[in-house]
C-alpha positions in Angstrom: 40.2 -30.1 -51.3 41.4 -26.5 -50.7 38.0 -25.7 -49.2 38.4 -28.3 -46.5 41.8 -27.0 -45.5 40.5 -23.5 -45.0 37.7 -24.6 -42.6 40.0 -25.4 -39.7 41.9 -22.1 -40.3 38.7 -20.1 -40.1 37.5 -22.0 -37.1 40.8 -21.4 -35.4 40.7 -17.7 -36.0 37.1 -17.4 -34.9 37.9 -19.3 -31.6 40.9 -17.0 -31.0 38.8 -13.9 -31.5 36.1 -15.2 -29.3 38.6 -16.0 -26.5 40.2 -12.6 -26.7 36.9 -10.7 -26.5 35.4 -10.5 -23.0 31.9 -9.9 -22.0 31.8 -6.5 -20.3 29.2 -6.4 -17.4 27.5 -3.2 -18.4 24.5 -2.2 -20.5 23.4 0.8 -22.4 21.3 3.1 -20.1 22.9 1.7 -16.9 23.8 4.3 -14.4 27.6 5.1 -14.3 27.8 4.3 -10.6 26.3 0.8 -11.2 28.5 0.2 -14.2 31.6 1.2 -12.2 30.8 -1.1 -9.4 30.1 -4.0 -11.8 33.4 -3.4 -13.7 35.4 -3.2 -10.5 34.0 -6.5 -9.4 35.0 -8.0 -12.7 38.6 -6.8 -12.3 38.5 -3.6 -14.4 40.2 -0.5 -12.9 39.9 3.1 -14.0 42.9 4.0 -16.1 44.2 7.4 -15.1 44.8 9.8 -18.0 46.3 13.3 -18.2 49.1 12.6 -15.7 51.8 14.3 -17.7 50.2 16.4 -20.4 49.1 19.4 -18.3 45.4 19.0 -19.2 43.2 21.0 -16.8 39.7 19.8 -16.1 37.0 22.5 -16.2 33.3 22.7 -15.5 31.5 19.4 -15.3 34.8 17.5 -15.8 36.0 19.0 -12.5 32.9 18.0 -10.7 33.0 14.4 -12.1 36.7 14.1 -11.1 35.8 15.3 -7.5 33.4 12.3 -7.4 36.5 10.0 -7.8 36.3 9.3 -11.5 40.0 8.9 -12.1 39.7 7.5 -15.6 38.0 10.6 -17.0 39.5 11.7 -20.3 37.2 14.6 -21.1 33.6 15.9 -21.4 32.2 17.7 -24.4 31.4 21.3 -24.1 28.3 21.3 -26.3 26.8 18.0 -25.2 26.5 16.2 -21.9 28.9 13.4 -23.0 32.1 12.2 -21.2 34.7 9.6 -21.9 36.1 7.3 -19.1 38.8 4.8 -19.5 39.3 1.4 -17.8 41.9 -1.3 -18.0 42.2 -5.0 -17.1 45.5 -6.6 -17.6 46.5 -5.6 -21.2 42.9 -4.8 -22.3 41.3 -1.4 -22.6 37.7 -0.2 -22.2 36.5 3.2 -23.3 33.1 4.2 -22.0 31.0 7.0 -23.3 28.6 8.4 -20.8 25.6 10.7 -21.2 24.3 13.1 -18.5 24.9 16.6 -17.2 25.5 15.8 -13.5 27.5 13.0 -11.9 24.4 11.4 -10.4 22.7 11.4 -13.8 25.5 9.8 -15.8 24.3 6.8 -17.9 26.3 4.5 -20.1 25.7 5.3 -23.8 28.3 3.1 -25.5 31.7 1.4 -25.1 34.6 0.0 -27.1 38.0 -1.4 -26.7 40.0 1.7 -27.6 42.9 2.7 -25.4 43.7 6.3 -24.5 46.3 8.1 -26.6 49.8 7.5 -25.3 50.4 11.3 -25.0 47.5 11.6 -22.5 48.8 9.0 -20.1 
């Protein structure tokens, strides 16, 4: 009897998790520019970081910021990898890009991590 009681509980939790997760309209390998357009059409907005922590962008970060990427957190010094943040209502989206120049940025991966509170 206990088994039958747990089935609705598990189904309820699965339905809640499914409802909370949202399909993000990007794909691995997609150009950053196409991904940004697609995200904006779906209601996502770049989440500005480093407004109060005194962080100074350098090198490729500076160039990417000049192209209007306001959600840029940082770029690695040893690899052509950058992190860009987006938000939609109370949801977060962290995108990892790959590429050395803005025009060459491609989507590598993404998750639902929010930027650190001290970087906002």
